[in-house]
FILODO-208694 format. One line per 8 residues: number of its first residue (from 1); their letters; for each residue x, y, z of N, C-alpha, C, CB. Coordinates in pm, whole numbers, always signed. Each point is the difference from the previous one (the first is absolute). Glycine has a CB too. Layout:
<atoms>
NUM = A = X Y Z X Y Z X Y Z X Y Z ~ ...
</atoms>
This chain:
<atoms>
1 = MNNVERFV = +9192 +2391 -2294 -64 -92 -95 -133 +89 -36 +101 -249 +107 ~ -138 +260 -243 -86 +35 -52 -153 -83 +33 +205 +86 -153 ~ -333 -63 +101 -111 -39 +29 -3 -135 -53 -93 +222 +12 ~ +132 -239 -135 +36 -155 -78 +47 -50 +82 +45 +27 -201 ~ +91 -24 +265 +73 -101 +69 -78 -39 +96 +203 +76 -47 ~ -272 +20 +111 -37 +2 +111 -159 -133 -10 +138 +311 +47 ~ -192 -297 -162 -121 -74 -8 +52 -124 -26 -155 +170 -75 ~ +293 -198 -21 +48 -140 -30 +41 -50 +85 +42 +28 -167
9 = NNLPNMSA = +11 +53 +275 +49 -66 +147 -92 -55 +66 +147 +145 +32 ~ -259 -93 -23 -123 -14 +90 -93 -113 -47 +9 +249 +50 ~ -9 -307 -175 -71 -109 -79 +0 -98 +128 +86 +35 -282 ~ +10 -97 +322 -18 -145 +59 -67 +41 +91 +184 -131 -45 ~ -194 +236 +140 -85 +10 +154 -120 +12 -53 +150 +122 +167 ~ -153 -3 -323 -175 -34 -11 -50 -144 -72 -26 +271 -32 ~ +119 -335 -21 -40 -129 -33 -62 -41 +76 +138 -40 -100 ~ -65 -6 +229 -10 -53 +133 -119 +21 +65 +212 +27 +14
17 = SFSRLGDG = -254 +118 -12 -101 +23 +40 -121 -2 -39 +133 +68 +67 ~ -166 -105 -255 -94 -7 -52 -23 -157 -31 +27 +248 -66 ~ +96 -307 +105 -40 -182 +34 -110 -1 +146 +300 -114 -89 ~ -237 +166 +176 -65 +14 +131 -142 +60 -13 +229 +28 +106 ~ -254 +114 -149 -108 +2 -53 -128 -94 -53 +165 +140 -10 ~ -92 -223 -84 -76 -87 -107 -20 -110 +90 +103 +69 -238 ~ -21 -81 +358 -39 -137 +101 -99 +61 +100 +247 -137 -3 ~ -336 +265 -25 -93 +52 +106 +79 +48 +96 -175 -146 -38
25 = EVQDESVI = +298 +195 +40 +81 +52 +166 -56 +159 -39 +298 -178 +61 ~ -279 +231 +75 -45 +171 +14 +137 +46 -60 -173 +31 +248 ~ +185 +50 -322 +142 +68 -24 -51 +164 +41 +120 -187 -233 ~ +61 +241 +301 -27 +113 -14 +42 +75 -151 +12 -25 +264 ~ -84 +126 -266 -29 +76 -155 +162 +66 -60 -298 +98 +89 ~ +351 -63 +48 +137 +75 -14 +116 -101 -96 -51 +131 +271 ~ +18 -288 -195 +80 -72 -72 -19 -19 -120 +33 -76 +160 ~ -154 +76 -230 -23 -37 -117 +18 +120 -82 -141 -184 +71
33 = AADSVDLD = +118 +260 -32 -11 +198 -91 +111 +7 -54 -116 +164 +160 ~ +168 -133 -281 +129 +31 -89 -4 +146 +12 +1 -201 -179 ~ +160 +257 +142 +4 +128 -32 -56 +30 -135 +185 +14 +148 ~ -211 +111 -167 -56 +41 -146 +121 -41 -92 -161 +218 +75 ~ +127 -238 -198 +102 -46 -92 -49 +47 -152 +69 -215 +167 ~ +45 +267 -215 -54 +78 -113 +45 -137 -91 +33 +314 +53 ~ -103 -366 -123 +13 -85 -109 +67 +34 -120 -178 -68 +86 ~ +188 +185 -83 +119 +37 -119 +115 -17 +19 -101 +140 -61
41 = SITEDDAS = +150 -100 +211 +139 -17 +10 +25 -118 +38 +36 +202 +40 ~ -110 -324 -31 +55 -168 -29 +92 -13 -109 -215 -95 +66 ~ +337 +45 -30 +67 -40 -57 -28 -181 -63 +126 +223 +142 ~ -34 -257 -289 +6 -126 -30 +39 -112 +126 +57 +112 -236 ~ +52 -40 +316 +34 -83 +106 -95 +2 +118 +225 +31 -77 ~ -277 +63 +105 -114 +13 +111 -110 -107 -55 +40 +279 +69 ~ -56 -268 -169 -155 -121 -51 +76 -130 +15 -156 +140 -224 ~ +271 -150 +193 +52 -133 +42 -20 -34 +103 +132 +14 -109
49 = KVAPFNQG = -90 +23 +214 +25 +9 +169 -179 -46 +41 +243 +258 +30 ~ -344 -150 -122 -153 -40 +57 -47 -132 -44 -69 +234 -8 ~ +101 -252 -111 -61 -108 -60 -46 -162 +63 +132 +150 -159 ~ +19 -185 +222 -39 -125 +95 -109 +25 +91 +226 -68 -1 ~ -252 +211 +44 -123 -1 +105 -153 +29 -55 +183 +88 +165 ~ -179 -67 -301 -163 +40 -85 -97 -156 +26 +127 +190 -259 ~ -53 -284 +190 -77 -151 +36 -68 -22 +114 +157 -88 -106 ~ -45 +104 +191 -52 -37 +122 -108 +80 +64 +208 -87 +17
57 = VSVRDHRM = -202 +224 +10 -50 +92 +24 -130 +7 -46 +198 +71 +16 ~ -225 -122 -156 -116 -29 -101 -94 -118 +81 +163 +57 -246 ~ -84 -141 +251 -51 -105 +55 -60 -2 +184 +177 -92 -215 ~ -95 +159 +288 -33 +35 +119 -110 +67 -13 +199 -6 +77 ~ -205 +135 -142 -125 +66 -47 -91 -64 +2 +87 +109 -113 ~ -128 -205 +23 -99 -115 -74 -10 -75 +173 +108 -55 -345 ~ -20 +20 +406 -25 -65 +109 -80 +90 +126 +215 -142 -89 ~ -193 +274 +107 -31 +80 +80 -142 +19 -21 +221 +86 +14
65 = SDSTSMQF = -251 -40 -157 -122 +1 -73 -111 -124 +81 +153 +88 -254 ~ -89 -187 +210 -97 -127 +37 -38 +5 +156 +119 -160 -188 ~ +0 +179 +255 +5 -4 +138 -95 +97 +39 +227 -74 +17 ~ -225 +164 -73 -104 +143 +39 -151 -52 -52 +206 +227 -56 ~ -241 -277 -19 -156 -45 -61 +16 -128 +81 -48 +104 -279 ~ +120 -177 +341 -6 -120 +102 -76 +64 +137 +247 -128 -98 ~ -158 +220 +151 -66 +83 +109 -117 +72 -7 +192 +14 +44 ~ -225 +49 -174 -98 +60 -22 -162 -84 +5 +203 +139 -123
73 = KQRRGISW = -184 -272 +39 -73 -83 +19 -3 -62 +118 +14 -2 -195 ~ +33 -34 +285 +31 -7 +148 -109 +101 +95 +276 -48 -76 ~ -234 +153 +63 -81 +94 +65 -123 +5 -56 +176 +119 +59 ~ -220 -129 -178 -137 +2 -62 -92 -147 +56 +117 +150 -241 ~ -27 -244 +249 -41 -124 +57 -52 +22 +160 +181 -125 -171 ~ -87 +199 +212 -59 +53 +159 -99 +74 +9 +186 +5 +72 ~ -228 +83 -181 -108 +119 +4 -106 -109 -2 +99 +239 -138 ~ -100 -324 +13 -144 -98 -20 -16 -87 +126 +24 -29 -271
81 = GNMEIKDN = +75 +0 +328 -20 -90 +104 -59 +36 +132 +171 -87 -109 ~ -115 +238 +126 -76 +33 +89 -173 +43 -8 +248 +46 +47 ~ -252 +12 -193 -167 -7 -43 -19 -87 +40 -42 +86 -170 ~ +76 -242 +121 -51 -122 +18 -26 -35 +149 +114 -57 -212 ~ -13 +65 +267 -50 -14 +143 -126 +65 +60 +225 -21 +18 ~ -234 +165 -37 -103 +142 +27 -85 -91 -18 +72 +244 -82 ~ -111 -306 -65 -129 -19 -41 -48 -142 +93 +45 +128 -267 ~ +37 -199 +268 +13 -129 +56 -91 +48 +136 +266 -106 -112
89 = GVIKDTME = -236 +204 +221 -43 +45 +87 -119 +46 +16 +179 +10 +6 ~ -206 +73 -100 -116 +46 -17 -151 -144 -28 +189 +251 -103 ~ -130 -328 +1 -62 -136 -21 -36 -84 +124 +129 +5 -204 ~ -34 +23 +315 -14 -94 +124 -83 +78 +55 +208 -117 +37 ~ -183 +245 -20 -110 +55 +96 -159 -17 -55 +190 +181 +78 ~ -192 -163 -245 -151 -28 -25 -30 -105 +58 -14 +91 -189 ~ +87 -226 +151 -54 -75 +42 -77 -45 +136 +138 +2 -167 ~ -25 +58 +268 -46 -22 +111 -103 +99 +28 +200 -107 +60
97 = MHSQLSES = -215 +199 -70 -151 +74 -11 -131 -83 -40 +138 +197 -73 ~ -86 -236 -36 -108 -98 -102 -45 -94 +108 +125 -5 -256 ~ -13 -62 +325 -39 -117 +103 -74 +45 +112 +195 -118 -52 ~ -165 +224 +94 -48 +73 +111 -164 +7 -39 +246 +148 +55 ~ -258 -54 -175 -110 +3 -33 -100 -77 -11 +107 +107 -52 ~ -63 -221 +8 -116 -138 +0 -9 -57 +112 +39 -66 -204 ~ +40 +46 +307 -25 -41 +155 -76 +75 +74 +189 -80 +4 ~ -183 +221 -59 -113 +91 +96 -108 -42 -73 +117 +226 +83
105 = LTVLKSER = -149 -241 -279 -104 -14 -21 -94 -138 +41 +106 +167 -152 ~ +25 -271 +172 -61 -128 +30 -70 -3 +172 +200 -117 -196 ~ -150 +203 +255 -44 +0 +151 -142 +91 -35 +274 -6 +163 ~ -267 +140 -191 -153 +47 -34 -93 -87 -35 +84 +173 -69 ~ -77 -253 -36 -83 -75 -29 -59 -142 +91 +107 +122 -199 ~ -9 -168 +255 -13 -86 +138 -103 +84 +75 +257 -101 +20 ~ -204 +237 -10 -68 +75 +105 -154 +58 -11 +238 +52 +32 ~ -256 -69 -187 -135 +45 -45 -69 -118 +2 +60 +188 -140
113 = DQLQMNYS = +6 -316 +102 -96 -112 +30 -42 -34 +89 +64 -53 -113 ~ +36 +63 +242 -63 -1 +99 -101 +84 +69 +169 -98 -19 ~ -167 +208 -13 -132 +132 +25 -128 -58 -57 +158 +229 -40 ~ -143 -281 -84 -83 -26 -93 -100 -123 +60 +183 +90 -189 ~ -111 -198 +211 -14 -105 +135 -76 +42 +118 +214 -73 -55 ~ -166 +163 +186 -62 +66 +78 -133 +52 -70 +221 +44 +119 ~ -219 +51 -191 -140 +36 -48 -109 -81 -14 +115 +126 -95 ~ -59 -234 +26 -100 -81 -70 -55 -86 +174 +144 -38 -330
121 = TLIVERDQ = -38 -12 +400 -63 -12 +119 -90 +65 +119 +157 -88 -84 ~ -96 +244 +23 -100 +64 +106 -135 +39 -88 +209 +111 +167 ~ -221 -152 -276 -140 +18 -88 -96 -126 +61 +128 +106 -256 ~ -56 -221 +236 -43 -104 +77 -88 +34 +131 +205 -106 -96 ~ -99 +133 +215 -20 +28 +99 -129 +89 +32 +234 -51 -3 ~ -229 +169 -57 -100 +81 +32 -134 -76 -70 +168 +230 +17 ~ -181 -276 -134 -147 -64 -49 -61 -68 +142 +83 -72 -283 ~ +23 -12 +291 -47 -78 +139 -46 +63 +92 +136 -130 -25
129 = LQKRLEPP = -45 +235 +31 -91 +86 +146 -97 +60 -6 +151 +42 +74 ~ -154 +16 -206 -144 +30 -63 -117 -32 +26 +105 +2 -124 ~ -104 -184 +88 -70 -44 -29 -47 -74 +188 +92 +6 -324 ~ -6 -6 +436 -17 -9 +120 -113 +126 +56 +255 -125 +1 ~ -216 +230 -50 -20 +147 +58 -198 -11 -71 +351 +175 -30 ~ -358 -224 -81 -102 -20 -47 -89 -45 +40 +95 +9 -105 ~ -222 +26 +139 -92 -101 +88 -70 -126 -95 -65 +223 +170 ~ +34 -305 -100 +14 -90 -90 -126 -28 -92 +169 -81 +160
137 = CPEDWKEF = -204 +10 -234 -112 -17 -83 -135 +0 +48 +150 -106 -108 ~ -233 +185 +145 -140 -17 +61 -67 -103 -29 -16 +195 +1 ~ -51 -267 +84 -99 -124 -4 -116 +73 -69 +70 -146 +231 ~ -146 +81 -314 -111 +56 -70 -1 +74 -80 -67 -31 +132 ~ +181 +80 -203 +16 +82 -112 -21 -97 -117 +161 +171 +115 ~ -165 -127 -222 -46 -57 -127 +82 +58 -101 -229 -36 +72 ~ +297 -66 -154 +63 +79 -103 -38 +23 -172 +159 -75 +181 ~ -118 +149 -232 -51 +49 -127 +79 +61 -90 -171 +19 +107
145 = QSRLYFPS = +241 -57 -237 +111 +59 -35 +140 +97 +69 -196 -43 -141 ~ +207 -65 +211 +158 +73 +101 -94 +86 +91 +246 +49 -203 ~ -341 -57 +248 -66 +72 +92 -95 -57 +105 +34 +140 -172 ~ -3 -77 +282 -111 -73 +127 -92 +94 +34 +163 -140 +119 ~ -276 +89 -98 -113 +39 +34 -105 -69 +113 +59 +74 -224 ~ -51 +14 +307 -80 -7 +161 -133 +29 +11 +187 +71 +94 ~ -270 -170 -105 -149 +41 +1 -44 +22 +156 -54 -146 -231 ~ -27 +211 +276 -21 +37 +148 -114 -84 +16 +88 +248 +24
153 = RDTKTWSE = -118 -265 +111 -149 -36 +50 -48 +101 +100 +41 -250 -28 ~ +30 +342 +36 -4 +89 +96 -106 +117 -52 +253 -69 +82 ~ -267 +202 -46 -26 +120 -83 +31 +59 +85 -151 -20 -147 ~ +199 +170 +76 +62 +119 +42 -12 +123 -97 +151 -153 +121 ~ -120 +260 -78 -39 +144 -74 +119 -24 -125 -93 +198 +245 ~ +92 -93 -333 +103 -24 -108 +96 +27 +81 -94 +54 -215 ~ +150 +85 +264 +129 -26 +45 +65 -85 +116 -31 +185 -99 ~ -68 -225 +192 +24 -123 +75 +77 -129 -72 -213 +85 +119
161 = SQQYCTAR = +130 -102 -254 +38 -102 -70 +122 -4 -56 -199 -13 -25 ~ +206 +125 -17 +165 +77 -61 +98 -33 +107 -94 +232 -123 ~ +73 -206 +258 +94 +8 +76 +25 -149 +75 -55 +265 +10 ~ -27 -356 -38 +21 -144 +18 +88 -52 -87 -203 -22 +77 ~ +175 +68 -189 +78 -64 -122 +158 +27 -19 -224 +27 -111 ~ +233 +134 +170 +125 +55 -2 +90 -59 +138 -112 +224 -142 ~ +49 -265 +242 +55 -63 +86 +42 -152 -26 -120 +168 +123 ~ +65 -199 -216 +74 -126 -55 +80 -7 -153 -190 -101 +149
169 = GAELVTIK = +263 +196 -169 +59 +52 -93 -89 -41 -147 +239 -6 +160 ~ -355 +81 -156 -93 -15 -96 -74 +107 -29 +0 -200 +54 ~ -89 +215 -135 -105 +125 -14 -122 -59 -55 +175 +185 -48 ~ -288 -95 +77 -93 -17 -73 -19 -69 -149 -9 +167 +152 ~ -48 -289 -169 -17 -17 -158 +27 +108 -108 -161 -142 +85 ~ +257 +129 -178 -19 +88 -126 -8 -72 -104 +110 +167 +77 ~ -225 -154 -130 -53 -97 -145 +29 +48 -133 -192 -63 +121 ~ +269 +44 -216 +32 +56 -110 -11 -91 -103 +127 +146 +109
177 = TREEQVFV = -158 -253 -123 -52 -70 -116 -107 -110 +57 +233 +42 -144 ~ -308 -72 +44 -147 -108 -28 +51 -80 +61 -112 +18 -211 ~ +234 -118 +189 -3 -118 +67 +30 +26 +145 +62 -122 -206 ~ -9 +197 +264 -11 +55 +130 -123 +33 +85 +182 +68 -93 ~ -254 -4 -8 -121 +24 +72 -71 -129 +13 -16 +232 -80 ~ -18 -302 -19 -28 -118 +26 +20 -139 +105 +5 +127 -184 ~ +146 -90 +196 +54 -52 +129 -61 +33 +108 +184 -1 -84 ~ -166 +129 +94 -20 +50 +152 -171 +17 +63 +249 +147 -60
185 = NGIMAGSH = -317 -181 -34 -138 -12 +12 -22 -129 +42 -51 +159 -160 ~ +96 -234 +49 -6 -170 +60 +27 -14 +132 +80 -88 -196 ~ +41 +125 +271 +28 -40 +114 -82 +65 +114 +212 -49 -103 ~ -275 +199 +48 -106 +34 +70 -134 -9 -30 +148 +106 +54 ~ -208 -201 -95 -130 -31 -63 -92 +53 +91 +65 -201 -119 ~ -189 +233 +95 -86 +28 +65 +25 +120 +102 -59 -230 -56 ~ +166 +293 +74 +24 +130 +105 +22 +117 -78 +110 -131 +182 ~ -152 +223 -91 +69 +163 -30 +127 +27 +65 -224 +100 -7
193 = FWIGLSDR = +326 -61 -96 +90 +25 +56 +108 +129 -15 -72 -227 +3 ~ +170 +299 +73 +24 +67 -59 +123 -21 -108 -127 +97 +184 ~ +178 -10 -271 +93 +9 -71 +96 +128 +32 -151 -134 -154 ~ +265 +137 +90 +132 +128 +40 -58 +124 -85 +258 -169 +16 ~ -376 +169 -45 -27 +126 -68 -60 +87 +35 +17 -93 -124 ~ -8 +233 +119 -62 +95 +67 +13 +153 -118 +70 -145 +282 ~ -183 +252 -226 +24 +128 -49 +10 +110 +140 -138 -74 -251 ~ +145 +23 +324 +8 +71 +170 +79 +166 -48 +69 -296 +196
201 = NAEGTWKW = +65 +267 -298 +98 +118 +18 -86 +101 -108 +273 -141 +61 ~ -315 +102 -166 -42 +99 -142 -137 -70 -14 +252 +53 -155 ~ -390 +12 +172 -117 -63 -25 +3 -31 -169 -129 +127 +224 ~ +114 -274 -276 +13 -15 -110 +73 -76 -63 -63 +150 +35 ~ +206 -132 +10 +127 -65 +7 +36 -109 +28 +22 +150 +28 ~ -81 -223 -65 +18 -161 +83 +180 -54 -10 -303 -97 -100 ~ +361 +77 +209 +139 -51 +17 -14 -134 +116 +121 +274 -55 ~ -48 -366 -27 +63 -104 +88 +90 +45 +125 -5 -128 -213
209 = VDGETLTS = +16 +40 +286 +61 +17 +118 +157 +13 -16 -196 -124 +103 ~ +234 +42 -246 +137 +19 -14 +60 +175 -82 -19 -319 -15 ~ -86 +366 +0 +28 +130 -45 -33 +6 -178 +200 +28 +222 ~ -266 -153 -273 +8 +5 -116 -155 +55 -64 +208 -189 +27 ~ -245 +259 -105 -118 +99 -48 -118 -116 -79 +194 +257 -53 ~ -292 -276 +83 -77 -102 -54 -41 +10 -112 -50 -37 +171 ~ +83 -9 -301 -58 +44 -121 -115 -91 -52 +224 +101 -50 ~ -238 -225 +78 -133 -76 -32 +12 -86 +100 -35 +15 -244
217 = GFWKRGEP = -110 -36 +279 -39 -96 +142 -146 -107 -43 +90 +242 +206 ~ -120 -326 -133 -135 -50 -6 -106 +62 +105 +116 -212 -85 ~ -163 +322 +41 -131 +65 +56 -94 -97 +1 +39 +216 -80 ~ -165 -184 +142 -123 -31 -2 -44 +93 -87 -18 -98 +207 ~ -123 +78 -270 -78 +113 -87 -6 +115 +96 -157 -159 -150 ~ +200 +278 +118 -45 +115 +29 +93 +16 +156 -270 -15 -158 ~ +381 -56 +168 +112 +27 +50 +110 +56 +31 -95 -83 -38 ~ +155 +159 +97 +4 +59 +85 -107 +116 -10 +228 -93 +24
225 = NNSGSDED = -328 +140 +86 -46 +99 -11 -15 +58 +146 -92 -73 -223 ~ +172 +86 +298 +41 +64 +111 -166 +25 +51 +276 +118 -84 ~ -351 -202 +119 -139 +59 +80 +17 +28 +120 -133 -116 -111 ~ +99 +233 +121 -27 +41 +155 +130 +84 +44 -152 -230 +66 ~ +246 +217 -209 +140 +124 +8 +96 -72 +105 -147 +262 -29 ~ +153 -375 +63 +102 -64 +59 +37 -161 -18 -61 +189 +142 ~ +61 -190 -286 +18 -140 -32 +126 -13 -21 -198 -38 -86 ~ +258 +41 +160 +195 +17 -49 +66 -94 -8 +36 +163 +99
233 = CATSEPEN = -79 -315 -67 +75 -121 -4 -44 -99 -94 +46 +41 +217 ~ -1 -126 -253 -45 -101 -101 -18 -162 +77 +142 +161 -206 ~ -263 -189 +160 +20 -154 +19 -97 -113 -100 +57 +85 +266 ~ -17 -180 -258 -41 -79 -100 -116 -95 +47 +232 +23 -98 ~ -325 -60 +41 -109 -34 +20 -65 -121 -57 +14 +210 +36 ~ -78 -285 +18 -62 -126 -82 -81 +43 -95 -1 -142 +175 ~ +25 +96 -296 -81 +13 -127 +5 -110 -87 +35 +224 +9 ~ -105 -236 -61 -32 -122 -134 +134 +23 -96 -311 +18 -19
241 = DPLKNWND = +356 +93 +16 +116 +33 -138 +115 -4 +115 -130 +195 -230 ~ +232 -254 +236 +100 +86 +117 +53 +96 -78 +80 -180 +156 ~ -20 +220 -271 +41 +92 -93 -98 +146 +33 +78 -219 -193 ~ -178 +211 +276 -71 +134 +16 -70 -2 +157 -56 +21 -289 ~ +146 -20 +387 -41 -35 +121 +73 +136 +87 -23 -301 -48 ~ +90 +414 +11 +58 +76 +47 -135 +99 +80 +233 -46 -188 ~ -174 +118 +310 -162 +112 +31 +117 +88 +93 -317 -182 +32 ~ +280 +308 -42 +44 +91 +92 -110 +18 +128 +137 +117 -209
249 = MPCNINRK = -40 -139 +369 -113 +20 +77 +68 +106 +133 -136 -269 -84 ~ +88 +276 +177 +62 +83 +120 +126 -53 +38 -215 +56 +90 ~ +329 +8 -63 +82 -85 +34 +39 -33 +155 +56 +70 -223 ~ -184 -39 +307 +16 -44 +136 -98 -107 +62 +90 +224 +18 ~ -158 -290 -136 -58 -123 +23 +62 -107 +9 -137 +83 -81 ~ +75 -225 +132 +114 -107 -9 +1 -55 -94 +9 -40 +175 ~ +67 -50 -255 +13 -93 -107 +87 -82 +20 -66 +129 -133 ~ +54 -251 +91 +116 -107 -1 +119 +79 -89 -173 -242 +8
257 = WVCERPVC = +293 +176 -21 +111 +89 -70 +67 -136 -89 +61 +230 +220 ~ +35 -223 -312 +100 -33 -31 +137 +38 +15 -159 -43 -90 ~ +263 -25 +148 +154 +51 -14 +79 -74 -132 +10 +30 +285 ~ +34 +66 -335 +104 -50 -67 +195 +25 +20 -244 +21 -142 ~ +313 -91 +85 +129 -21 +17 +57 -52 -88 -31 -4 +177 ~ +208 +7 -187 +17 -92 -97 +47 -128 +90 +57 +182 -205 ~ -48 -301 +128 +37 -143 +44 +112 +30 +94 -65 -136 -221 ~ +102 +7 +304 +87 -10 +99 +138 -52 -87 -199 -50 +207
265 = H = +344 +84 -136 +69 -54 -90 +73 -108 +72 +7 +203 -142
</atoms>
C-alpha cells in the first residue's frame, strides 16, 4: 500500500479527530498526523475518495478555530479577572488604612482639646494662687495712674527708706512726668521727703532706683550742687513752684519718704 492509499484510508480517523478537536477535546498529535504525500502522485480515483471529507474537514477546522478563539478569550477573561480582584484588594486595604488614620486623628484632636482645657484650668488656678500669695493691698496707699503711693509719717535715712519700701513690694518713688510730680507733692504737702534718685555710684550721674538714668528733673535753682561733697541723694522740698523743688542732700539725714508700687490685682 503506497502513501496515497494509506492517507486515504486514514481520512475517517483524521476526520473524527478534527471533530473532537473542534469540540475542545485534547488530542494526541499522532492520531491527527498524516504521512507525507506527494500531491503529484494522487490519481483522479484517489481524489474522488478524498472529496467527501474536504467539506467536513473545512467546517470542523472553522469550528476548531472558533473553539480555540473562545478558549483564548476565556483565558484572557481570567487574567483580567485576576487583575480586577487584585485591584479591589488594594482599594480595600487603602480604605481600611484611611479609616484607621481618620479614627487616630479624631482621638488626637480629642486629646488635644482636653489638654487645652486642662491648660486653661491650670492658668486660672495659678492666677488664683498668685493672688493669695500676694500681700493684700496696704491701707493708706494712694492710687494714681495705675500706681500706688505710700506717704510716710515717720522719718528715716535714704537707705532705710528704700529698705522699708522694698519690704512691701515697692521702691522709693520714681517721678517721670510733670503730672506725677504734682500728685506726689500734693500728698506730701509741706514736707521734706526722699525720692528714689541718687548719684552715689558716680558723682553727677543721677539714677533712679529702677536703674534708669535721669534725663531731666525738677531741681531747685542752682541744684544739684553737691555742697560739702556728700550730697548724693535727692529730696523734694516745699516750694511755691512744685515743678522746681528737688534738692541734693546727704543720704544719712532723716527725712520722710514716699513708696511706689503697681496697683493690686
